[in-house]
C-alpha positions as CSV (number, residue, x, y, z in Angstrom):
1,X,-44.4,-14.7,-24.5
2,X,-42.3,-16.4,-21.9
3,X,-39.7,-17.5,-24.5
4,X,-39.1,-13.8,-25.5
5,X,-38.5,-12.8,-21.9
6,X,-36.0,-15.6,-21.3
7,X,-34.2,-14.7,-24.5
8,X,-33.9,-11.1,-23.3
9,X,-32.6,-12.2,-19.9
10,X,-30.0,-14.4,-21.6
11,X,-28.7,-11.6,-23.8
12,X,-28.6,-9.3,-20.8
13,X,-26.5,-11.8,-18.9
14,X,-24.2,-12.3,-21.9
15,X,-23.6,-8.5,-22.0
16,X,-22.6,-8.6,-18.3
17,X,-20.2,-11.5,-19.0
18,X,-18.8,-9.7,-22.0
19,X,-18.0,-6.5,-20.0
20,X,-16.5,-8.5,-17.1
21,X,-14.2,-10.3,-19.5
22,X,-13.2,-7.0,-21.1
23,X,-12.4,-5.4,-17.8
24,X,-10.5,-8.5,-16.5
25,X,-8.5,-8.6,-19.8
26,X,-7.6,-4.9,-19.5
27,X,-6.4,-5.3,-15.9
28,X,-4.5,-8.5,-16.7
29,X,-2.7,-7.3,-19.9
30,X,-2.4,-3.5,-19.5
31,X,-1.7,-2.7,-15.9
32,X,1.3,-5.2,-15.3
33,X,3.0,-3.8,-18.4
34,X,2.4,-0.1,-17.5
35,X,6.1,0.6,-16.6
36,X,7.8,-1.6,-19.2
37,X,9.4,1.4,-20.9
38,X,10.8,2.8,-17.7
39,X,13.0,0.0,-16.4
40,X,15.9,0.7,-14.2
41,X,19.4,0.0,-15.6
42,X,21.6,-2.3,-13.6
43,X,23.7,0.6,-12.6
44,X,20.7,2.6,-11.3
45,X,19.6,-0.5,-9.3
46,X,23.1,-0.7,-7.8
47,X,23.1,3.0,-6.9
48,X,19.6,2.7,-5.3
49,X,20.7,-0.3,-3.2
50,X,23.8,1.6,-2.1
51,X,21.8,4.7,-1.2
52,X,19.4,2.5,0.8
53,X,22.2,0.9,2.7
54,X,21.7,-2.6,1.4
55,X,25.3,-2.9,0.2
56,X,28.6,-1.6,1.5
57,X,30.8,0.9,-0.2
58,X,33.4,-1.8,-1.1
59,X,30.7,-4.0,-2.6
60,X,29.2,-1.0,-4.5
61,X,32.5,-0.1,-6.0
62,X,33.4,-3.7,-6.9
63,X,30.0,-4.2,-8.6
64,X,30.1,-0.8,-10.3
65,X,33.5,-1.6,-11.8
66,X,32.2,-4.9,-13.0
67,X,29.2,-3.3,-14.6
68,X,31.1,-0.5,-16.3
69,X,33.8,-2.9,-17.5
70,X,31.2,-5.2,-19.0
71,X,29.3,-2.4,-20.7
72,X,32.4,-0.5,-22.0
73,X,32.5,-1.0,-25.8
74,X,36.3,-0.3,-25.8
75,X,37.2,-3.6,-24.2
């Protein structure tokens, strides 16, 4: 009789371990990649930094020219 109760406790504990592993795996693999499809382009990042006052107008225009020159397929 004692052996059956111990087996039941072991299976119950394994189910808890299973669900903890499933939840941790979901958090580790799903949540960090949630925004992968919505990444900012370099030009959007540059515009945001200029709007926030992190870079000057001259620096913004210089970097924007570099980015548009590098992405222009006509060159």
